[in-house]
Phi, psi and omega in degrees: 000122183266124178235130181282131183292337181266345180261323184086196182280115182256168178305323180292333176294316180296322177296318180296322177298316180295322177297315181296318178294320179297325180275350179058049179243152179291155182244137169238128180266122171260107182275098188272165176065034181289347180277351182283145183295333181264017178294138181223080183301325181296323178296321178295315181297319178293320178296320178294321179297321177296332178273004178089009178252101184260119183284162184301325181299332179262014178092009180266196183240014181257115180289143176233131181239116176291131181219165169221111181294324182289315181270358179057047178257137173078004184289321177296320178296324179295317179296321178296321180293321178298317178295321180295314179297321178297320178294316180295326178282355182055048179278099184238152179229149179260108183288349185269351182269167175300144188288145170227132181209184181234138178283124180271317176204161181206152179204166176259110180269133183300324183269331187249354181082203179299126181234127182233136174262120184242148172252113180286124183260329176206156183078186179230127179267128184235154173299133182100345178294144172269127185235150172244128180228107181061242181250029174220168180211176179173180177247129183298111181273327180200155176231143176230146177272187184295341180267001180085009180269144180292136176229163181260343180203159178223122183268187181303139180070012181261133171277146180208140173273125187250128175244142177129357180284155181283327181223167178281122179281177177264148173298133183099346177297148179268131177264131177224139173273131180239174188292315184203176183291330178297315178297317180298315181297318179297317180297318181294319178298318178297319180294319179295321177295316179295322180294320178296320179293322182291325182292341177291332175258187183285326183074001181231165177292127175225156178294330182298316185263008184298313184296319179297322178293321178297315181297327181275359180075016183273338185238126174245353187209131173259112182268136185229136168257118187250124174234135180231169180288322180228153183293336181297337181280340188300310184299316182295316182289318178300316179298316180296321180293318182294335177291345182274352181301142181234181177294331183276327185213141180253139175274124182235109177277102184289321183211138177224149180185162177264142179126182181293156170284122183251174179293336175295321176297320181294319180295320177295319179295320180294320182290332185245011182053054182250161174259135179266126178245120180248121181249113178056031176221161186263165175255123181295159181300317180294324178292322179296318178293321179295321179296321178293318181292319183270355181058047178267134180280115179246125181244129178248133181222156171231004177229127186297317184294332176292320178299308182292325178297319180297314182290321176298318178294323179296321179294332180266356181072031184234038180294134174283165175306139187269139174269103184271130181256136176238121176283116184278322182176180181223147178225143179261133178285119182257333183204148180247131178242125179276137178235108184077203184278329188241313188294151177226154171243130180266117173283116191237160173237122183284114185272330175200155181069222181211157174252124182247139185295330182277359187271165170270167180221152167242136179258119180258136176216122180063031179082006180233151177279121180257346179197147171238128189209190174228158182280125178264326178214146179219119185228148168244109189059243181258001185264135170287133181229161179273330179204158178228131186269176181303143176073016175245154177265155180200167174248128183241127174246127181262154186293318187226007183243119182239353183268048178278150176227161178298136182101344176298150176250125177259114180259119183263136179219157174236157182227147174213151180274129179234128179292144182260156186263354185296149177077000000 
């Protein structure tokens, strides 16, 4: 894990720590930029200790190596430390067995066909081997090393460019050497069938199917990514969630932080089969799209007891029908028009999606929700309309909120009740 000596522990550092803990892998800290005049290693060490990562100098078990990538200082020491940790972990590979590796990247080359870069983790990969990679297979036609030179074999911990696959695999797919093409074809067909069946369901941890998984003995832990509007809420919500742990399932908050739900949170949830819980904070557009693509369950709440009630009910298999919220669109307040003594109409420009008259709204100011209301009137010029699309202007009147100012963001949403499948 690379941490800059002049920056200290940043939010992305905390995310990386949570990823490492979720994967249960050892951590080595590379303290970079030690040659800069404003480098402050002690601040980094204290920040890491606050995050639960105690370096060896402070009596912990996490090695830290000062380095400078620009001045090329400490790089040999870093490589020695990586080898030492690998030795202590007894990370050994058998070069005599059939190869197993991971695809790092892959592409379709116009002249060579599907080309995949693999890292061999155990065994030895040879030209002529029949391999299965994800949902494709092939016979190794050629191997290249990191310098682009042809090689006949690649042993443990060796990267190799592999030619001969029928299709382009995905990054992260596992490469395995099998006995023959018949075995490879059979394995790929089984994987495609299983993948098709899995795609019919969510394939991810959701509160709806939690109880069924507990009953089937498939789940011992409910993993949660928690994001709140302010850091002060984190401790209270984490404590409340941990009180819900039972003999059958433990609540594990993998990552917590203040701020919007981002695509990094979604990726962590996807990698660890976690549920994302957002308390009084929004989900960014990119995160929402990532959640849909990765089929990650994202729950938004603004009342703590509703949050804990939902998870407690999921553990008992007694979830009530869910009120599903759909964000329809957002509009920026450009001008305020007073109507009478109190009421106001907000002259708005729809920046994305649509504004619907039947929807509810949240008013955002300075990154925080200042009001939740409903639309009382929606007009285009003098006409009452049911909805206004992106890039159009409109006038919005809210039922109970009149303290709008220019620059406010009006987020329009609709809700519907959906029956849940748990239990």
